[in-house]
C-alpha positions as CSV (number, residue, x, y, z in Angstrom):
1,M,15.8,4.1,-0.8
2,K,18.2,6.9,-2.2
3,R,19.5,7.0,-5.7
4,R,21.7,9.6,-7.0
5,L,21.3,11.1,-11.0
6,L,24.3,11.3,-12.8
7,F,23.6,14.4,-14.9
8,T,25.4,16.3,-17.2
9,L,25.2,19.9,-19.2
10,P,23.7,18.2,-22.4
11,L,23.6,19.9,-26.6
12,L,20.4,21.3,-27.4
13,T,19.3,19.4,-30.2
14,G,16.3,18.2,-31.5
15,C,12.5,19.5,-30.6
16,A,10.2,18.1,-27.9
17,E,14.3,17.2,-26.7
18,W,15.7,20.2,-27.3
19,R,12.8,21.1,-24.7
20,Y,13.8,18.5,-21.9
21,R,17.5,19.5,-22.4
22,A,17.2,22.9,-22.4
23,G,14.8,22.7,-19.3
24,A,17.6,20.7,-17.7
25,V,20.1,23.3,-18.4
26,G,18.1,26.3,-16.8
27,G,17.6,23.6,-14.0
28,H,21.0,23.3,-13.1
29,L,21.7,27.1,-13.9
30,D,19.5,28.0,-11.8
31,L,20.5,25.9,-8.6
32,L,24.4,27.3,-9.6
33,A,23.2,31.0,-9.0
34,Q,21.4,29.9,-5.7
35,A,24.8,28.9,-4.3
36,R,26.2,30.7,-1.9
37,P,29.5,29.6,-0.6
38,V,29.8,27.5,2.3
39,D,32.2,30.5,4.7
40,E,29.1,32.7,4.2
41,W,26.4,30.4,5.6
42,L,28.7,29.8,8.6
43,D,29.2,33.2,9.4
44,D,26.2,34.4,8.7
45,P,24.2,34.5,12.4
46,A,20.9,33.5,10.7
47,T,22.4,29.9,9.4
48,P,20.3,27.1,11.9
49,E,23.1,25.7,14.4
50,A,22.0,22.0,13.0
51,T,22.6,23.5,9.3
52,R,26.1,24.9,10.9
53,T,26.9,21.9,12.1
54,Q,26.2,19.6,8.9
55,L,27.9,22.3,6.8
56,Q,31.5,21.2,9.0
57,R,30.8,18.1,9.0
58,A,30.5,18.1,5.0
59,Q,33.7,20.0,4.8
60,Q,35.8,18.3,6.9
61,L,34.7,15.0,4.9
62,R,35.8,16.8,2.1
63,R,39.0,17.3,2.8
64,F,39.0,13.4,4.0
65,A,37.9,12.5,0.1
66,V,40.9,14.1,-0.9
67,E,43.9,14.1,0.9
68,V,43.0,10.0,2.1
69,L,39.9,8.7,-0.6
70,K,41.9,10.7,-3.4
71,L,39.0,11.9,-4.5
72,P,39.1,14.8,-6.9
73,N,40.2,18.3,-5.4
74,N,38.2,20.6,-7.4
75,A,35.2,22.9,-6.9
76,S,32.5,21.1,-6.0
77,Y,30.8,21.1,-2.3
78,Q,32.3,24.3,-1.3
79,R,29.0,26.5,-1.7
80,Y,25.4,25.6,-0.2
81,V,22.4,25.9,-1.3
82,E,18.8,26.0,0.8
83,L,15.8,24.1,-1.2
84,P,12.2,24.0,-0.4
85,T,11.8,20.4,-1.7
86,P,12.7,16.9,-0.1
87,A,14.2,16.0,-3.9
88,V,16.3,18.4,-6.2
89,V,15.0,16.2,-9.0
90,W,12.8,13.3,-9.4
91,N,13.9,10.5,-11.3
92,V,11.6,7.9,-13.8
93,V,12.9,4.3,-15.0
94,A,11.4,1.8,-16.9
95,A,11.5,-1.8,-17.4
96,P,9.2,-4.3,-20.5
97,Q,6.7,-6.3,-17.9
98,L,8.5,-9.1,-18.6
99,S,11.9,-8.4,-18.6
100,L,14.4,-6.8,-15.9
101,Q,16.5,-4.9,-19.1
102,L,15.9,-1.0,-18.5
103,K,15.0,1.4,-20.7
104,R,17.9,4.0,-21.5
105,W,17.9,7.4,-22.8
106,C,21.1,8.9,-24.9
107,F,22.9,12.2,-24.3
108,P,26.0,14.1,-25.6
109,V,28.7,13.5,-23.5
110,M,27.2,11.5,-20.8
111,G,26.4,8.9,-23.1
112,C,23.2,6.9,-22.4
113,V,21.9,6.1,-19.0
114,A,19.2,4.4,-17.4
115,Y,16.9,7.0,-16.2
116,R,15.3,10.8,-17.2
117,G,15.4,13.3,-14.9
118,H,13.3,16.2,-14.3
119,W,13.5,19.8,-12.2
120,R,9.5,19.4,-11.8
121,P,8.2,16.1,-9.9
122,E,4.8,16.8,-12.3
123,A,7.2,16.6,-15.6
124,A,8.5,13.7,-14.0
125,E,4.4,12.2,-13.3
126,A,3.2,12.9,-16.7
127,E,6.7,11.1,-18.3
128,Q,5.4,7.8,-15.8
129,Q,2.1,8.0,-17.2
130,Q,3.1,8.3,-20.6
131,L,5.4,5.0,-20.1
132,E,3.0,2.8,-17.9
133,R,0.4,3.6,-21.0
134,E,2.7,2.4,-23.4
135,G,3.3,-0.7,-21.7
136,W,6.3,-0.4,-19.5
137,D,6.5,-1.0,-15.5
138,V,7.9,2.4,-14.2
139,Y,9.5,3.3,-11.0
140,R,9.9,7.0,-10.2
141,Y,11.4,8.9,-6.9
142,G,12.7,11.7,-5.9
143,V,16.5,12.1,-6.0
144,P,18.9,13.7,-3.5
145,A,21.9,15.0,-5.4
146,Y,23.6,14.7,-8.7
147,S,26.8,15.0,-10.4
148,T,27.5,16.8,-13.0
149,L,30.9,14.6,-13.9
150,G,33.2,17.4,-12.9
151,Y,31.8,19.3,-16.6
152,S,30.8,22.4,-14.0
153,N,33.4,22.8,-11.8
154,W,34.2,26.1,-14.3
155,L,31.2,27.4,-12.8
156,G,31.5,27.0,-9.3
157,G,31.1,22.9,-9.2
158,D,28.2,20.8,-7.9
159,P,26.7,22.2,-4.5
160,L,25.9,21.1,-1.2
161,L,22.5,20.9,-0.9
162,S,20.0,20.7,2.2
163,T,18.4,17.8,0.3
164,F,21.3,15.3,1.3
165,V,23.0,17.2,4.3
166,R,20.2,17.0,7.0
167,G,21.0,13.2,7.4
168,S,23.4,11.1,9.5
169,A,26.7,11.9,9.1
170,A,27.2,8.1,7.9
171,D,24.7,9.4,4.8
172,L,26.5,12.3,4.7
173,A,29.6,10.8,3.9
174,R,28.7,8.5,1.5
175,L,26.9,10.7,-0.5
176,L,29.7,12.5,-1.0
177,F,31.9,10.1,-1.6
178,H,29.6,8.7,-3.9
179,E,29.2,11.8,-5.5
180,L,33.0,12.6,-5.9
181,A,33.6,9.2,-6.8
182,H,31.5,10.0,-10.0
183,Q,34.3,12.4,-10.9
184,R,36.8,10.3,-10.4
185,V,35.9,7.8,-13.3
186,Y,33.2,7.4,-15.0
187,A,32.5,4.9,-17.6
188,K,30.2,5.7,-20.8
189,D,27.1,3.6,-21.7
190,D,27.6,2.1,-18.4
191,S,25.2,2.7,-15.5
192,G,26.4,-0.4,-13.7
193,F,29.4,-0.2,-13.9
194,N,29.9,3.7,-12.7
195,E,27.5,3.2,-9.7
196,S,28.7,-0.5,-8.7
197,Y,32.0,1.9,-8.2
198,A,30.9,5.1,-6.3
199,T,29.0,2.5,-4.4
200,A,31.7,0.5,-3.0
201,V,34.5,3.8,-2.5
202,E,30.9,5.1,-0.7
203,R,31.3,2.3,1.9
204,L,35.2,1.8,1.9
205,G,35.7,5.1,2.3
206,L,33.0,5.2,5.2
207,R,34.7,2.6,6.5
208,A,38.6,4.5,6.3
209,W,36.3,7.6,8.0
210,W,35.0,5.8,10.9
211,A,38.8,4.4,11.3
212,A,40.3,7.7,11.1
213,R,37.3,9.5,13.4
214,P,35.6,6.5,15.8
215,D,32.3,6.8,16.9
216,P,30.9,4.4,18.9
217,A,27.5,5.7,19.1
218,Q,27.3,6.5,15.0
219,Q,28.7,3.4,14.7
220,A,26.2,1.0,15.8
221,A,23.2,3.1,14.6
222,D,24.8,3.6,11.4
223,A,25.4,-0.7,11.5
224,Q,21.8,-1.4,12.2
225,R,20.5,0.5,9.7
226,E,22.9,-1.6,7.3
227,R,22.1,-4.3,8.7
228,R,18.0,-3.5,8.0
229,R,19.3,-2.3,4.4
230,E,21.4,-5.6,3.7
231,T,18.2,-7.7,4.5
232,W,16.1,-5.9,2.3
233,R,18.9,-6.1,-0.3
234,Q,19.0,-9.6,0.0
235,L,15.4,-10.5,-0.4
236,S,14.5,-7.7,-3.3
237,L,17.7,-9.2,-5.2
238,A,16.3,-13.2,-4.3
239,A,13.1,-11.7,-6.4
240,R,15.2,-10.2,-9.3
241,S,16.7,-13.4,-9.7
242,D,13.9,-15.2,-9.5
243,L,12.3,-12.9,-12.0
244,Q,14.9,-13.2,-14.3
245,Q,14.7,-17.6,-14.7
246,L,11.0,-16.7,-15.0
247,Y,11.0,-14.7,-17.9
248,A,14.2,-16.8,-19.8
249,S,11.6,-20.2,-19.3
250,A,8.7,-21.6,-21.3
251,Q,6.5,-21.1,-18.4
252,A,2.9,-20.7,-19.9
253,D,0.6,-17.5,-17.5
254,K,4.1,-15.1,-16.7
255,P,2.2,-12.2,-16.0
256,A,0.6,-14.1,-12.9
257,A,3.7,-15.9,-11.6
258,K,5.3,-12.2,-11.7
259,A,2.7,-10.7,-9.6
260,E,2.9,-13.7,-7.5
261,R,6.0,-12.9,-7.0
262,L,6.2,-8.9,-6.3
263,Q,3.6,-10.4,-3.7
264,A,5.6,-12.8,-2.1
265,L,7.8,-9.7,-1.6
266,L,5.6,-7.6,-0.2
267,R,4.9,-10.4,2.2
268,D,8.5,-10.8,3.4
269,T,8.8,-7.3,3.8
270,E,5.6,-6.6,5.9
271,R,6.6,-9.8,8.2
272,L,10.3,-8.0,8.8
273,A,8.4,-5.0,9.7
274,Q,5.8,-6.5,12.0
275,T,9.1,-7.7,13.9
276,D,11.6,-4.3,13.9
277,A,9.4,-1.3,12.8
278,G,12.9,-0.4,11.5
279,F,11.7,-1.9,8.3
280,S,8.7,0.0,8.3
281,G,10.5,2.6,5.8
282,Y,10.7,0.1,2.8
283,L,7.0,-0.9,3.0
284,P,6.4,2.0,0.4
285,W,8.4,0.4,-1.8
286,A,7.8,-3.1,-1.6
287,R,4.7,-2.2,-2.5
288,R,5.5,-0.2,-5.8
289,A,7.7,-2.6,-6.0
290,N,8.1,-3.9,-10.0
291,N,10.8,-4.5,-13.1
292,A,12.0,-1.0,-12.9
293,S,12.5,-0.5,-9.3
294,L,14.3,-4.3,-9.0
295,A,16.7,-3.3,-11.9
296,L,17.6,-0.5,-10.7
297,L,18.5,-1.6,-7.3
298,S,20.4,-4.6,-9.4
299,T,22.7,-1.5,-11.3
300,Y,23.9,-0.4,-8.2
301,Q,24.6,-3.4,-5.9
302,L,25.7,-6.1,-8.5
303,Q,29.4,-5.5,-9.3
304,V,30.2,-3.7,-5.8
305,P,31.9,-7.1,-4.5
306,A,34.5,-7.2,-7.5
307,F,35.2,-3.3,-7.1
308,E,35.6,-4.2,-2.9
309,A,37.5,-7.4,-3.4
310,L,40.1,-5.1,-6.4
311,F,40.2,-2.4,-3.7
312,E,41.8,-5.4,-1.2
313,R,43.8,-6.5,-3.5
314,L,45.6,-3.9,-4.5
315,G,46.6,-3.4,-0.6
316,G,43.7,-0.6,0.2
317,D,45.8,1.9,-1.6
318,W,43.4,4.3,-3.2
319,A,45.4,5.9,-5.5
320,A,46.2,2.3,-7.5
321,F,42.5,1.8,-7.2
322,H,41.1,4.0,-9.0
323,Q,43.9,4.2,-11.8
324,E,43.6,0.8,-12.0
325,V,39.5,1.4,-12.1
326,A,39.9,4.2,-14.8
327,R,41.6,1.3,-17.2
328,L,39.0,-0.6,-16.9
329,A,36.5,2.2,-17.6
330,A,38.8,2.7,-20.9
331,L,37.6,-1.2,-21.9
332,P,35.4,-2.1,-24.1
333,R,32.4,-3.1,-22.0
334,T,32.3,-6.9,-23.2
335,H,36.8,-6.8,-22.2
336,R,36.1,-4.8,-18.5
337,D,32.8,-7.5,-17.4
338,R,35.8,-10.5,-18.3
339,E,38.1,-8.6,-16.1
340,L,35.8,-7.5,-13.4
341,P,33.4,-10.4,-13.0
């Protein structure tokens, strides 16, 4: 399960927090310093053919995003960085042991978000351990891409990264469309709105890409992967719903009931993997499932159908869709939630 990190260059204030934010700025600037224009990589005879193919595809997708999906045309994704790790940052999310309300961290400019990212995996692990000692359910995971919401375009923009260009064509399309959507509309202090909107853009955008450039073999393979993902999502969201009801109830031994429901989720995933090996990739997640991971999943999913329905009501007009989402993003959250259930 891949998740992205929204990230912006924060103001440097505080003490321990100052060190964290200084590290965030330094990590991003170091990444930008390593980036080279895509054209240089394409002209370099030392560039592996597989990388060359993916970079060419990324540029095609970027043009499609701008011309058809009406996403921003700026400096982002016109440079490339080869990284030695499978993730660019490592993310930590946390929730109370008997609640699905994610802990939030607040920053200048971008507001409050339900995760905290680290450039070094050992720093993320240390924060996980500290939060667990404090009694939180914690989920830590590697992130293949992040967005600066367009704030670093004057420095060259968010680069393409080796951590995400080596996947399937469909996954590359989803990620580029998702991250550019964050640069198109962003609602401060509302991770659920932002991630659901970007997820809807990636799904609708991929559908438009396949319509414009059919590839039956890749479409069939991607459809099979998506069917698995949807089965896993529904299992997980059902567990989340059951736990939400449990935590709101007067049941006596909630920790034991919680543990049993999470074990049931793992058993369901194991049964799926026994009948279809394609589900085996979800087993590590199911073994670690807790309030934090289930709450994070819902952040990316719960409002997606509402955004997709809005797109259809607007007749599939991308410019009108983004404009309406921007209008909603400017509303107070309570008003926004009423208009976009």
